[in-house]
C-alpha positions in Angstrom: -0.1 0.0 0.0 0.8 3.7 -0.7 2.7 5.7 2.2 4.3 5.5 5.4 0.6 5.0 8.1 0.8 4.9 11.6 -2.3 2.2 11.3 -2.4 -1.1 9.5 -2.5 -0.4 5.3 -6.4 -1.7 5.3 -9.3 -3.9 6.8 -7.9 -6.6 4.7 -4.6 -6.9 6.4 -5.9 -6.5 9.9 -8.2 -9.4 8.9 -5.3 -11.6 7.9 -3.6 -11.1 11.0 -5.9 -13.8 12.5 -4.9 -17.0 11.8 -8.4 -18.6 11.5 -9.0 -15.7 8.6 -5.7 -16.8 7.1 -6.6 -20.1 7.1 -10.0 -20.0 6.1 -8.8 -18.1 3.0 -6.0 -20.5 2.5 -8.2 -23.5 2.2 -10.8 -21.4 -0.1 -8.3 -20.9 -2.7 -6.6 -24.1 -2.7 -9.7 -26.3 -2.0 -7.8 -27.6 1.0 -9.0 -28.8 4.2 -6.4 -27.7 6.9 -8.6 -27.6 10.6 -5.5 -26.1 13.2 -5.1 -22.2 12.6 -1.7 -23.1 15.0 -0.3 -24.3 11.5 -0.7 -21.4 10.2 3.7 -19.7 10.8 2.7 -15.7 10.3 5.2 -13.7 7.8 3.8 -10.5 7.4 6.5 -7.8 7.0 6.0 -4.5 8.6 7.7 -1.5 8.5 10.3 -2.2 11.1 12.4 -4.1 7.4 11.7 -0.8 6.0 9.6 2.2 5.6 9.0 1.2 2.0 8.5 -2.4 2.3 4.9 -3.6 4.2 2.8 -6.5 2.5 -0.8 -7.2 3.3 -0.5 -10.6 4.6 2.4 -13.8 4.1 2.4 -17.1 5.9 3.8 -20.4 5.7 1.2 -23.3 5.5 2.1 -26.8 4.4 5.7 -25.9 3.4 3.6 -23.2 1.3 4.8 -19.4 1.6 1.6 -17.2 0.5 1.8 -13.9 -0.1 -1.8 -12.0 -0.2 -2.2 -9.0 -1.3 -5.5 -6.6 -1.6 -5.6 -3.6 -4.0 -8.2 -1.1 -4.4 -6.8 0.3 -8.0 -5.3 -1.7 -11.0 -1.7 -1.8 -10.4 0.0 -4.2 -13.4 3.3 -3.4 -10.8 2.1 -6.3 -8.1 4.8 -8.9 -9.6 7.7 -6.5 -9.0 6.5 -5.7 -5.6 5.7 -9.1 -4.8 9.2 -10.4 -5.4 10.3 -8.0 -3.1 8.0 -9.3 -0.3 9.3 -12.5 -1.4 13.1 -12.0 -1.2 12.7 -9.9 2.2 10.8 -12.3 3.7 13.2 -15.5 2.6 16.1 -13.7 3.5 15.0 -13.3 7.2 14.2 -17.4 7.4 17.7 -18.3 5.7 19.9 -15.7 7.1 21.3 -18.6 10.0 21.4 -21.4 7.2 24.6 -21.8 5.1 24.1 -21.3 2.2 27.8 -21.7 1.0 27.4 -25.6 2.1 27.3 -28.9 0.1 23.7 -29.3 1.4 20.7 -27.7 -0.7 18.9 -25.3 1.7 15.3 -25.8 0.7 12.5 -22.8 1.1 8.5 -22.9 1.0 6.8 -22.9 -2.1 6.2 -19.4 -3.3 2.3 -18.5 -3.9 0.8 -14.9 -5.1 -2.7 -14.2 -5.1 -4.6 -10.4 -5.3 -7.5 -9.5 -4.6 -9.3 -6.6 -6.2 -12.2 -4.6 -5.3 -11.7 -1.6 -6.6 -14.4 0.7 -9.0 -12.6 -0.2 -12.3 -14.8 -3.2 -14.1 -12.1 -6.1 -14.3 -11.9 -9.4 -15.0 -13.0 -12.4 -12.8 -9.8 -13.9 -12.6 -6.2 -13.0 -14.4 -2.4 -13.6 -14.5 0.3 -10.6 -14.1 3.9 -11.7 -14.9 7.1 -10.9 -13.4 8.3 -10.9 -17.3 6.0 -8.4 -18.5 8.1 -5.9 -16.8 11.6 -6.6 -18.8 13.1 -3.8 -20.5 13.4 -7.1 -23.5 11.3 -9.5 -23.8 12.1 -13.0 -23.6 10.9 -16.7 -24.5 12.4 -18.2 -21.3 12.7 -16.0 -18.4 15.8 -16.8 -15.9 13.4 -15.8 -13.5 9.6 -15.5 -13.2 6.6 -14.9 -11.0 3.2 -15.2 -11.5 0.5 -13.4 -9.5 -3.0 -14.7 -10.0 -5.7 -11.4 -9.4 -9.3 -12.0 -8.0 -12.1 -9.6 -9.0 -14.0 -10.2 -5.2 -16.4 -7.3 -6.0 -20.1 -8.1 -5.9 -20.9 -10.7 -8.4 -17.2 -11.9 -9.2 -15.7 -15.3 -7.8 -19.1 -16.2 -6.1 -17.7 -19.7 -5.3 -14.8 -18.5 -3.6 -16.5 -16.0 -1.4 -18.6 -18.7 -0.5 -15.9 -20.6 0.6 -14.7 -18.0 2.8 -17.0 -16.4 4.9 -14.5 -13.8 6.3 -13.8 -12.5 2.7 -17.8 -12.4 1.8 -18.6 -10.2 4.9 -15.4 -7.7 4.2 -16.4 -7.1 1.1 -20.4 -6.7 2.6 -18.6 -4.1 4.8 -17.2 -2.3 2.0 -20.3 -2.2 -0.1 -22.2 -0.9 3.0 -19.2 2.4 2.9 -19.5 2.7 -0.8 -23.4 3.1 -0.8 -23.3 5.1 2.4 -20.4 7.7 0.9 -22.5 7.6 -2.0 -25.6 9.1 -0.6 -23.9 11.9 1.1 -22.4 12.7 -2.2 -19.3 11.7 -1.6 -18.8 14.0 1.8 -18.9 12.7 5.2 -16.8 10.1 4.7 -16.5 8.9 8.6 -20.3 9.2 9.0 -20.7 6.7 5.9 -18.0 4.1 7.8 -19.6 4.4 10.6 -23.0 3.8 9.3 -21.2 0.7 7.7 -20.2 -0.5 11.1 -23.2 -0.1 12.6 -25.5 -2.0 10.0 -22.3 -5.0 9.7 -23.1 -5.4 13.7 -26.7 -5.4 13.7 -26.6 -7.9 10.8 -23.6 -10.2 12.2 -21.5 -9.0 9.8 -17.8 -9.4 10.8 -19.6 -8.5 14.3 -16.9 -9.1 16.8 -13.7 -7.9 14.9 -15.8 -4.4 14.2 -17.1 -4.4 17.5 -13.6 -4.7 19.1 -11.5 -2.9 16.4 -14.4 -0.5 15.8 -11.6 3.0 15.9 -9.1 1.6 13.9 -11.3 0.3 11.4 -13.0 3.8 11.1 -9.3 5.3 10.8 -7.7 2.9 8.1 -11.0 2.9 6.0 -11.0 6.7 6.0 -7.3 6.9 5.3 -7.9 3.9 2.0 -10.2 6.1 0.4 -8.4 9.8 1.1 -5.2 8.2 0.7 -4.4 5.9 -2.2 -8.1 6.1 -3.9 -7.9 9.5 -4.4 -4.4 9.3 -5.5 -5.3 6.7 -7.8 -8.0 8.7 -9.5 -5.8 12.3 -9.6 -3.1 9.5 -11.7 -5.3 8.3 -13.7 -6.7 12.0 -14.5 -3.3 13.4 -15.3 -2.2 10.0 -17.7 -5.1 11.2 -19.3 -4.7 14.5 -19.6 -1.0 13.9 -20.5 -2.6 11.2 -23.6 -5.2 14.1 -25.1 -2.0 16.3 -25.1 0.4 14.1 -26.5 -1.9 12.9 -29.3 -0.4 15.6 -31.4 3.2 14.7 -30.7 3.0 11.1 -30.7 1.8 8.2 -28.6 5.1 7.9 -26.6 5.5 11.3 -26.1 1.9 11.5 -24.5 2.7 8.4 -22.6 5.6 10.0 -21.2 3.7 13.4 -20.4 0.6 11.4 -18.4 3.6 9.4 -16.2 4.8 12.7 -15.7 1.9 14.6 -14.7 0.5 11.7 -12.9 3.5 11.3 -10.5 3.3 15.2 -9.9 -0.1 15.2 -9.3 0.1 11.7 -6.7 2.7 13.9 -4.9 1.0 16.6 -4.3 -2.3 15.0 -3.5 -0.1 12.2 -1.3 1.0 15.6 0.8 -2.5 17.4 0.8 -4.2 13.7 2.4 -0.8 13.8 5.2 -1.3 17.5 6.4 -5.1 17.1 6.3 -4.7 14.0 8.6 -2.4 15.6 10.7 -4.5 18.4 11.7 -7.5 15.8 12.2 -5.7 13.7 14.3 -4.8 16.8 16.6 -0.5 17.3 15.6 -1.3 21.1 14.6 -4.0 23.1 13.9 -5.7 24.3 10.3 -3.9 27.6 10.3 -0.6 25.9 10.9 -1.7 23.1 8.0 -2.8 25.8 5.5 0.7 27.2 6.0 2.3 24.2 5.5 0.4 24.0 1.8 0.5 27.2 1.1 -3.1 28.0 1.0 -5.4 30.3 2.6 -7.5 29.2 5.9 -10.3 29.2 3.9 -9.2 27.2 1.3 -7.5 24.8 3.2 -10.6 23.9 5.1 -12.8 23.8 2.3 -10.4 21.1 0.6 -10.5 19.1 4.0 -13.8 18.6 3.8 -14.0 18.1 0.0 -11.4 15.2 1.2 -13.7 13.9 3.5 -12.0 14.8 6.9 -13.8 16.3 9.7 
């Protein structure tokens, strides 16, 4: 996920910290029947490894290393990211073993899955390959990594969601947040999240989890919407602008303009949301926040409200 956050990256990663939930999802994906959650050995990376390396869920079960990621935006770079996660995890696992010896050092078999629930229409399932990112295509890559992407939006991968109640209930929660957020004309995000939590608790959806972690769920969901999703929308808009301008100077030049504008817009938008969050958390007041962004106090308060912060 994007940025260095004080909280977990999203509700998905919070749920997958529970070994029972990780086991349930593993069984649903692999058609297995494991019943002992203690057989799950968690390997999820956190910000202690690197300020920029933190994955959503990773664990070893039956000599398989499963690395699971959640995405609310389309990301073709998942194989590269999963390669980074995998090498970081494996390095920690073998750092006390003799890699220079005569005996073969065995490592768990890697399995990569990405769960997509963003607003763009995507296939039910598809694969992303590391070799797609190579500057030069090669018939037989000397290193390869494949991620299977599962679209878990409503009406997609029904068999998987039916076999994994925690994933199905997670999507019910996400859909309720979207529904209530839309009803408020995409304002008052925190209110929409709390209404979604209340409805889920009333209907028995993730009930115990939401009661226990309500405060953190509100915070991470709010960050997810205002940081990752908004930045992605800004980047897409910037890319489209760049492509439109670039039609007059050639397709490749247009792509470069789009990329450059997307990066610039993304960085600026990310900075705004970091400041908005700091003001909401009481790290400093709105006047100081406006100064940091070189805005008038009136413009700062207006943009902060538009971004969904109270």
